[in-house]
N, C-alpha and C positions, 0 to 999 in steps of 0.2 A: 553599410547597414545590414545587408543580407548575410554577411559573414558573422556579424554580431548576433543576428537572429538565429543563425545556425548553432553557434556556441550556446546561446541561451536555451535553445530547443533541446540540445543534447543534455544540458543540466536538468531542465524540468522533466524531460522524457525519461531520464534514468531514475528520477524520484518517482514518477508515475509508474514506471515499471516495477519498482520496489513495492509500491502500494498494491499494484496488481498481483504481485507475487504473494503478498499477505492474504489477499482474498482467495487465491488459489490454494494456499496452505490449508485454510479452514474448509474450503469447498471439497477438497479431495476425500477426506474421511467422513464428511457429513452430508455432502450434496446440499449444503446451505451457503447462500451468499450473504455474508455478514455485513449488513448495511451500517453497523455501528463501528466498522473498522476505522473510519476516518477520525474517530475520537482518540484512538491510540496515537495518531499523527499529532493531534493537538496536545496530547500529554507530553510527547517529546519536545515540542516547541515550548510548552509551558515550563517544563523543568529547566530547559536551557535559559529561558527568559528569567526565571525566578533565581536560579543559583548562579549562573554565569553572568547574566545581564545586570540583575539588581544587586546581588550580594557579592559579585566580583570573585567568585570561587573559580578555581581552575576547571577547564572544560572536562577534564578526566573525572573530576568529582561529580560534575553534573551528569556525565555519561553513566557513572556507577549508580547514582541515585535513580536515574531514569530506568536503568535495567531492573532494579528492584521493584519500582513502582509499576513498570510494565508487566512484570510477572504477576504481581498482585491483580492488576487490572485484567489480565488475560484469564486468570482463575475466576474472578468475579463475572466476567463477561460470558465465560463458558456456562456457568450456572444460570445466568440471566437468559441466555439463549436456549440452551439445551433442555433445561428443566420444563419450560412450557411446551416444548416440542414433544418431549417424552410423555408428559402427563396428558396432553390433548389428543395425541395420535393423529392430528390433522397434518396433512402434507403442506399446508399453507401457514401453519402457526409460526414458522420461523420468520416470515415477513413481519408480522406484528411484533414478535419478540425482539428481532434485531433493530427495528425502527424504534421500539420503546426504549431499548438500551441506549440507542444513539441519542434520543431526546433527554434521557436522564443524565448521561455524561455531559451532553451539551449544556444543560442547565447548570450543572456543577461548575464547569469551566467558565460559563458566561457570568455567573454570580461572582466567582472568585476574581475574574479578570475583567470586570465590567469597565468599559472605556479604554482598555489597554489593547495595543497591537503587539503581538509577541515576536520579539527578535532579540538577538544578542550578538556579541562580537564573534567573528569567525574564528575557527580553530587555528588557522594560519592566515594572518593579515598581510597578504601579498597579492599584487596584481601583475598580470603579464599582458603585454600588447602584441597581438599577432595580426598583421595585415590591416592595422587600423582598428581592430576590434579588441576589446578588453576581456580577459578571462581571469577570474580570481582563483587563487589556490583552493579556496573553499569549494568552488564549483568542480575543480579537478578532483578533489578528495571525494566529493559526493558521487561523481560519475564512477570513479574507480571502485569505491566501496560498494555501490549499488550493483555494478556489473559483476563484481567478484562474488557477492552474496548470491545473486541469481544463478551464476555459473556453478557455484559450489552446491547449491540446493538441487540443481538439475542433475548433477552427478550423484548426489546423495540419493535421489529417487531411483536412479538407474542402477547403482552399484551396491548400495548398502542393504543389509538385512531389514533395517527399520524402514528404509525407503520402499523396498519391495512389499513390505507388510502394508504400508500406507496405500500403495497402488492396488494391492489386492482388496483392501477394505473399500477403496473407491469403486472398484469394479463390481464387487458383490459382497456387501457387509455380512449377510447371513452365512455365506460360505466361509468368510474370514473368521467368524466366531466359531464355526464348527472345526476349523483348522487350528484353533487355539490362539489366534492372534488377539492380543489385548486391545480390542477396538476402543474401549472406554479410555484407556491411557493414551492411545493415539489421538483421540479427540481432544483431551485435555492438553496434551503436548502441542497440538496444532493451534489451539487458541492462545496458549502462552507464547509459542514461537512467533505467531503472527502479530501478537501485541508488541513483542520486543522489536521486531523488524519495522512495524508501523511507527513505533515511537522513535526508532532510529531515523526513519525517513523524515519525520518532523524535526528532529534534532539537526539533521543535515540541511534541511530546507530553510529554517528560520534565520540563520545568519545572513542569507541572501535576499529574503523576502519577508515582509511583514505578514504575520498570520493572525487573522481574526479568530478568536477562540470559539466563535459561534459557527464557524465554517467547516466543521468536520465533515459534514455530509457532502460538501462540494469536492473534497479530496476523495471520498468514497466513490463518487460518481466518476471522477477522472480515472481512478484506478479500475473501476468496473468497466468503463469504456475501453481502456487499454486491454483488460483481460478478455473482453468479448471479441475485440478485434484480433488479438493474438490467438485466442482459443482458450476458453476457461479450463483450468486444470493443467495447462502447459507452462512450465517456467520459461521456456524459450519464447512462447507466445506472449507471456507477460513482458519480457524484455522488448521484443519487437513492437508489440502493441503500445507500450509506454513511450518508446522512442518516436513512433509514428505520431502519437497524440501530441507529444511535446514539440516535435518539429513542425507539425501542421499548425499548432497554436501559435508558435513563435513566428514562423515565416509568413503565414497568412496574415497574422496581426500586423507584422512590420510592413507588408505590402499594401494591404487593403483596409487595415484598421481592426480594432478590437472585436467588433461584432462578427467580422468575417472569419475570425479564428474559430469561434464555436461552430459556425456554419460549416467550415471546411472539415472539421473533425466529424461532425455527424453525417456529412455527405460520404466521407470515407467509411464510416461505420456502416451506413446503409449499403454501399456498394459491396463491401466485403461480405456482409451477411447475405446479400443476394447471390454472390458468386461462390462463397464458401460459408454456408450457414454455421458451421462449427468453428469458424475463425481460421486464421492463417495456419496455425499449428495444431488446432484442436481435432480430435477424433469425433466421429458421430456421437459417441456416448457422452462426450463433453458438451454437447449442444442442447441437453435436456433443459 
């Protein structure tokens, strides 16, 4: 049972890590935590359900349509969040703006898929047995894809010109503007990129788990918890935070029951914030 919980935790943890990364991507150039991010997750699950599950189209078609819709959603979300922030000048406007965006998208998905739970056939329908535990090819694909994306983004930030520009914008937006860094384009790109990856997370998750179209905020909270544990703004932190949340959820749930899973995660969150307020991989500036 514990080995099964370990495999399940690695799968869910890799997805939580990917969601945490999407929050990190928008946080870096804006210092805004996008609480509507979970709705991009629902978009990915919904597109897979609609095209692959209901209409039996190839998953590659569903993935392509998801990509286009995610880009559009990212552009819309950027305006829904950033415009109120820019117009109000309040440092807290983003909280209302992101929650409002989350509620609007949640209402759209809930109306369209009322009574439905979103799932569809896996990309590869194959099951492996290891030590009495079962692991699906879908889980392996999700883990590999998530870890690869997080690793590539970490190197992008460290080694590419655009990555260094994003880090400079995160460190001091005013100085970045003076240096000629196109901060507005970086912000738009961050929202679009995070929407694409958030949708991909939902697309990878839904073949293994039923998704309630009204539960976008719960995925935001899971990703946010992972990001805070790992260190907001750190891709490596997103990975380790996500894996820790997933493993604690799965193993504590298997041993002590479902309620214990949530308690274990929040105990870990509290301990880490006491010992390292900026998170496992976060710098002090990331802890604002």
